[in-house]
N, C-alpha and C positions, 0 to 999 in steps of 0.2 A: 680366559684365555686356556686353551686346550694344552695337555699334557705334552704332547709333541709339539707343540708352539712354544709352551716354556723351555721345553729343552733345547729347541732350537736357538732360541733367544740366549741361555745361557752359555751355549756353544759357542755363540758370536761374541758374547761378553768377554768371554775368558781371554779373549788374545788382547785386551786392555784397551785403554783409552787412546793411545797411540796411533791405533789402527783403525779409529773411527771413518777416514776416509776410504781405506781399503773394503772395510765391511760395508760402509753405505753403499759402495757401487756395484754389492750382490744384492741389496735388498731394497735400497729406496727407488721409486718410481715417480714419476710427474703425473699428476691428474690435472686435468682442464676443467674449470668450470666455466659455463657460458655468461658473457654479462650481455643483455639484450637491450635493444632501445625501447623504451618504455611506450612510446608512441606505436610503434608497430609491431613489436615481438620479434623483430630480425635480430639475429645476432650481431653484435659488434665486434666482440672478441672474447677472450678468455683469461682467466686467472691461473697461473700454473701454480699449483698447490703440492706439498709433501706427501707422500703416503709410502708407507712400510718402516716407520722411525720405530713403531711399537716393537720391532722383531728385533731392532738393537736395544731394547729396555727402555727405551724412552715414552714419557707418556703424551708428548707432543712434540711439534716440530721446534718448537721455540725452545724447548729444553736441549733437545740435539744440538740446536745451533750454539745455545750458550756453553754446553760442553766442549765443542769445537772451538770455539773462542778461547774459553779457558786452557784449551790445550794445544795453541798455536795452530789450529787445522783448519780455521774458519774461512780462509781465501781458497784453499784448494777444494774444499767441501762446496761451497758457493759457485766455484768453476766449474765442477762435475754437474751440480745440480742445473745450473743455467745453460751448460752445453747441452744437456740431454733435452731439457726445454725448448730450446731454440731448434733443434733437431727435428723433434716430434711436430712444432709449430711449421717448420718448412713442408713438413710432408702432408699438412690438410689442404684440401682443395680451396683454392681461392683465398690462401693465406695471405696475400699480399693486400687484400682489401679490408682484412682483419686487424686487431690491436691484440698484443699478448700483454698482460700485465704482471709483472713479474716483482716479487717483493725485494727492496734492497736493503740490507743492512748496513747502518751508517757505521758499524764498527769497521767496515772494510776501508776507511778512510784512514789515509796515513800509513796503510801497510805497504809492504814491496811492491814495486810496479805501477804501472799506470793502468788505473781502473778502466778510463774511457778508451785507450787504445787495445785494453784486452778483449772488451768488450766488442769494439769494432770487428777484430780480427775473428770472433766467435760468429759474429753475424755475416760476414764476407763469406765465410767458409758455407753458411747454409743459405746464402744468397736471400737475405733479410733485409729490407730497408730500415734505417734505424727509425723512423717513422712508424713503425709497425711495432715497437716495443715501448712500453710505459713502466717505468720504474716505480715502485710504490714505495713512498718515504713515510715511515711507519713513525708515529707519535709515541711509539713506546719508549723511545731513547730521546734525550735531550740535545737533538741535533744542534742548536744554537750554540752550545757550549764547545763545539768541535770548530777549531779556525778554519779549518780547510773545506768545511761544510758548503759555504755561500759559493766558495771557487767553483768545487765540483759540481753544483748545481748548473751553475753557469755553462761550466764546461759540456755536461751532458745534453743541456738544452742546443746550444751550438751546433752540438754533432748530429742533432736531428732527433733525439730522443725525446718522448713523451713524458711527462712527470704527474704523479697523484699523490695526493695526502691520503694516506689510509689511516683507519680508525679514527676520523675525525671527530673531536669531541670528547674523548676519553682519555688524552694522555698530553704530553708536554707540548707547548707551544702552537697550536693548530691554528688559532687566529692569526698569531704574528707570522707564522710561514706562509699564511693565505695572503697575508697583508704585504709580505716582503719578497716573497720568491713567485716567478711567473708559472704557476703551477698550471696544468692542462685540466686535471681532474680533482674534484673532492669526494672521498667515498665516506659517506656518512655511516658512523659506526652501528653495529645491529642494535645495541642500545638504546638508540634513538627510532628505529624502524619496528622492532618486536610491539606489537599490539598499538602500532600507531592509529590503526583505525578506531579505536576506543579512547584515546587520550588527546584531548585539545591540547596538553601542554607541549606534548612530543609535536603534535602538528603544527604548533605555533613557531617552537624552534627550529622545524626542518621547513618549512616556509621562508623564515627569514634566512637561513644558511643558502637555499636556493638562490634568493635575490641578491644576497650579497656576493655569491659566487658568478652568478651571471651577470652582474655589474662590471666585474673584474675581468670578464671575458673566460670564465670558468666553466666547466660543465659537471653535473653532480650525478655521483652514483648511489643509488639505495643498497647497502648491503645488507645479507642475511634475510631476504624478504622469503616468507614461508607460508603465506596464504594469499588466495587471492584478493582480500579485502586490504592487505597490506601493500599489495602490487597496485591496486586501483588508486588507492590514497597516494602513495607516493608519486604516481604518475600525474594523478590530479594537482598535487603539490608542485608540480613543475620538475620532479627529477628528470634527467635525459636518460640515465641508464640504471638497470634493476640487476641485481645480481641475488640468488638464494636458491633455498630450495624447491619454491615454488616454481621458476623455472626450470630448473635442472640441477641435479646433485653432480658434484666433481666425478670424473670418471677416467680410468686408466685405459678403457678401451675406446681410443679416439672415433673409430668406426661408427661409434653412438652419437657422436656429435652431429646436430642438424643445424643448417642454415637460419631456419625459423622454427619457433615452435608453437604449435597450431592452437593450443589453449589460449596463450597469450593474444594471436593474430584475432580470434573471436573476440575476446574480452575487448581488445583497441576498437575493432569494429563495430560490436554492439553498442559502446558506450562514446564514440566518436561522434560529439554535436556538429551540428550542420554550422556552415561558414559564417562567422560573424561579419557585420559590418567593418569592422576593424580590419580583419582577414582579408574582406574585398578588396577595401582602399590599400591596404599596404602592398598587396598584389599588384595593384595597378601603378605604384610609386616606384615599386622596387627598381634599383638602379644597376644593371647589368655590367658593372666595371669588371675589366679583366683581372685576372688575378694571377701571381706568380708565384711558383713553387719554389720553397725555401733549399731546395737543394739545386737550383737552376744557378747558373752562372749571372755575375752582375750584368754581363753583356746584355741578358733579357731586360732586365730593369732599364738599362740606359735606351735601350730601342723603343720600350713601351712609353718613357719619358719623352723621346723624339718624337714618337707620332701622335702624343696627347700634350702638347706643351700646358694646355689649359689646366691640366689635372695635377696636383700636389701630392697625392699619394695614391698608392695601388694596395689591395689586400694581399696578405701573403697566406698561402696555404701548405700543409704537409702534403705526403704523398697520398695519403687517403681522404684528400679533398677537404680536411677540415681546418677552418681557420686558427692561424698562427697570431694575428695581428695584421698592423699595416707598417708599410715602409714608405717614410716621408721622404719627398724629393730634396728637404735641407739636410736629411742626415748624410746623402752622398754627394749633394751640390757641389761643397768644396773640392771634394778629390774631382769631382767630373769637370770641373772649370779649371781646376790647378793644370799647369802646363804638363805635368807628369803624373797626373792624378788617376788617369785612368790605368795607364801602364804599371803603376803601384799596386792597385785595386787587382789587376790580372798576375801580379807578381805572387807564386807560391810562398816566397819565404814571407811575405806579408801576411798571408793566410787570413783574408776578409772575404766573407761571402755573404750571400743575403741573411741568413739568420743573425748576423751580428749588428744587422739595422734596424730589426724587427720591433715596432713598440706596442704594447697591450692596446686591445681595442675593446668595448663593450659587444656581447654577442648576444643575439636574441633568438628566437624561434619565430618564424613566420606566423604562427598562431598567437601569437603574446600582445594583447591588448595594446593600441596605441599610448595609451597615456602611461602605462607601465614601462613602455619602450622610452619613452619621454623622460621618466623618473631615472631608468637605466643610463641613459645618456648623460643627464645632468649629474648623475652621482661620479663620474669619471672625467675630471677636468681635463681639458684640453684635447678631448676627443674629436675627431673630424666625421666619425659616422658611427651609425651601428651597425654591425657586420649581421646579415641574416643567413639563418640556415634552414635548412627543411630536411628532416631526418639526419640531424648532426653533420650534414655538409651544407658547404658554401652554397648559397642561393643568390645572393648580392648584396647591396649597401642601403641605407637609407641616412640622408644627411639630416642636419637639423630642420633645414628649411623645409625638407621633403615630409618629416615628421609633423611640423606645426601644420603645413599644407592638409595632411590626413585629418590630424585632429579637427581643422577648420573644416574640411570638407564632409567629416561627420556629423559635427553641428550642423550645417545646413542641411544633410541629408534627413537628419532626425525632424529638422524643422520643416521640411519638404512632405514629410510623413505624420505630419502632425493632422491628426482628424481637423478639418476647418470650421467644423461647428463649436467642438470644445476648446480646441487648442491644444490637445492634451497628446504625447506620443501615441503612436501607434503599434502594430503587433509586431514589428522588428525588433522596436526598442524593449518590448514587453519581454519576448524571447530572450533578447541580448542581456536583460536585467534577471531573468530566471536562470539562464545558465551561469551567470557569473555568481550569483547569491547561493546556488546549490553548493557552489565549492567552498563558501565562505562561512567556516562552521565557528567563528569567533564569538556569534551573538545567535540569539534565537531569530529564527527570520518566520517572517507570516506572509503567505499569499493569499489575498482577499480576492475572490472574482463574484462580482457584483452583476445581477441579471434582474429585470423589471419582470413583475409576472403581471399578466392581463393588459401588456402594451400593446398589443396587435388591435383588440377590439377596440381600445381609446384611440389610436392612431387612424384606424379606419372611419371610426364615427365622427370624430371632432376635426381629423384633418391632419396632413403631416406638420403643418405649422405649430399646431399644438403638441405633438409628437416630438417636435426639436425643441418645443419649451420644456418639455418634461427632460428631455437628455441633458439640455443647458443647465436647468434647475439640479438635477442630481450632479453634475462637475462641480458646480460653483459650492456645493453642500461639501464635496470632497476637499476642494482647495479651502475650504473655510476650517475645517477640522484637522488636516494635514498639512502642516507647514515644517520644513527642514531638511536637511539631508538625508535622515534618516528614512525618510519615506519616498516613494515612487507612484506617481499615479499615470495610469494609461487608460485610452480609449480603444477596447478591443474592436469595437465597430456597434452601428446599430444602439442598441441598450444594454450594451453589455460594456463591464467596466471593469480594471484591475487595479489592485491598491498593494503596493509592497511595502512592507514594514519590518525595520530591524532593531534589535535590541530594546524593544518594550515588553512590559508582564503581559500577560494573557489579560489580566482585570483590565489594565488601563485600555486595551487594544478593543475588547469587549464594550466598554463603557462609551468609547467613542462611536464605535459603529452603531451601537444601540441609539444613541442620540442621532444619529444620521439618519438611520431608517424612520424613527419616530417623525423627524421634521420634514421627512420627504415625503410621508404617508400625509401627513397634515398639510403640507403644502399643495401637494397635488389635487387632494382633494377638492380643493377651491378652484380648479379649471375644470371639474366637471358640473352639469347643470345643478340646478337646484332640485330636480327630480331623480335625477340620480344618486345625489348627496343623499336626499332622505331614504332612496330606497336601499341604499349601500351597495347597490351592484346595478349593472346594466347589461341588455341581452344583445346579441350577436350572432352571426353563424358560426356553427363550428365547421372542423374540418371536412365533415361531410354535406355541408349545407343546412343540418338541422339548427334551429334557434335553441341557444346556448345561453346560460346565465353567466356572467363573469363578474367577481367581485371587482372593487375598485381596486386600481394600481397601488401595488407596492413595489419594493425592491428586496430580493433574496440575496444573502450573502454567504458563501462557503470560503471557511477559511482552514488554507492548510498550515499547520505549524511544523516547522522542520527546528527542532530542540538545539540549542546550543552543543558544538561537538558531532552533530550529523553532518557526514560530508559523502555525497555521490556526485557522479558525472552523468547519470541518464535523466535528463529532462525531461525526456518525453513521459517518463514514469509520473512527472507532476500532473500532467494532462488526465491522467487513467485515474490518479487517486482524486482529484477533483472533480471529475464526472460523477463518482460515487457520493461525495458530500452535498455536490448542488442538488442531485436529487431530494436528498434527506432536508434542505435548506428549504425548498419550496413547498413540501409537505409540512413543515414545523409551523408552528403558530406565529412565532415572532419572526421568523425569516431568516434566522441567526443560527448558522452549526458549524462547531470547529471540529477539526479532525487533525489527527498527528500522522506524518508519513510512517506508513507499514502499520497504522493502527485503525480502529475503528473511529466512526464519528462520536463527538462528545455533545 
């Protein structure tokens, strides 16, 4: 700190702690840090952060808030900071389609005045809808010990505000709050994000937090993302939103904020996989059910039920188009059919609106695999549907019957694409397997690409029936030696095959593959004539028509190893690496070459 800054700080501090709010008005600024959609790089919202606290002699915002609380000035200080944040947010272009994340200090509960009412008046002055504000509930305090906490959460949600669990995983009662309170977002603490690309334990924990949150209809924010590797890993693990220095640093100059960040958009486009069979089938089955806005009057719900008497529920969205849950007919049926029920619901004294009747529902992105959707659906008892989103916004619903139909159609589709000669899955299934396996770093994975050497001259000389025998023979050897759920067998086409294995050691896999190669070489030899067997080769015509000597057929296998803990989303890189190893396998004596991703063959 410079001498001038130190002098300024001392000059401010000499007024005493009872002047914290007065002095804060002079030096405290609001900085906004972008929070972006992991899949697109588009800005979803901003977290408002405090800057200038050091000029009052404090080392962190928390220290300033603690001192304000100790001196009875927490409420006016928060009032000043939030009012400025709301005003700054309202001045941003397209603020109505963004979300402002605001830290909520639980120590305000029980203080003088109605917090919800005061917040509402702030927003009205700035013309901001409550659904554009998300209050972050920190695990720093044991909120559950405060009797009025649960009631405040309910009132904030009914007022249309969104809620997030901040610092998830490092404080008090995070899982209990996630279980008991209908929060919209979980913000995973930086501790679990730092170095996540190199830590299998962190990836394992984050993956399960994401899975649990999605099953509860809650979105996940990765905090403190500082590197491209961390960003890619968080996105691949299913985090919906990311925040951190790799995206953008907090700024008090709001003109610097962008609607999207090009380096994130490019990363998303380069690594975006092609559509899987699950995605294609899900998009065909999605049901475009009309949704109601939580801020709309109950008359709009009555009208929907009147027009669609066969439907028992409708999705409920906030003003930003994000799902909030579903509204069931039975929630309002008693009031609808009661002689004075509709009049009572419209009565301002009764003060009931759509938000009072919303039930949580599981949420999944359109790109979520069908089997995972079914698990999410089954994990939330009493759900009527899975609400589907695309880029965080409502896209439609899937019922249980639709999900089962998708999975059945997927199995039929895969059966249709099986190679008619070998009965093994084809290229689409192989591609989907590779795309899924590169993201699953819990175990070592091996991709084995098998290709016959000297197959064409054999097929040309002996006929395609004999060629089919060779192909069927190798498929039978694969089935004989690879049994179990941790193996995947595929037929790329012609004399090319694929074997996927997880959880084995290299020594175990090498032993089995060596045995297959030896047995295939011995068995296929019997299908040559005695003359060719004795010579050890056959003659044929090369590409230019010249007479060429071809050794007896064998198979070459190129094996790409993805070590435990390695995760990436560019499945196309697998093909490039395999091509390198395949050429080495064909040149090798035994036809078997191993290589690891990013390293030379071994």
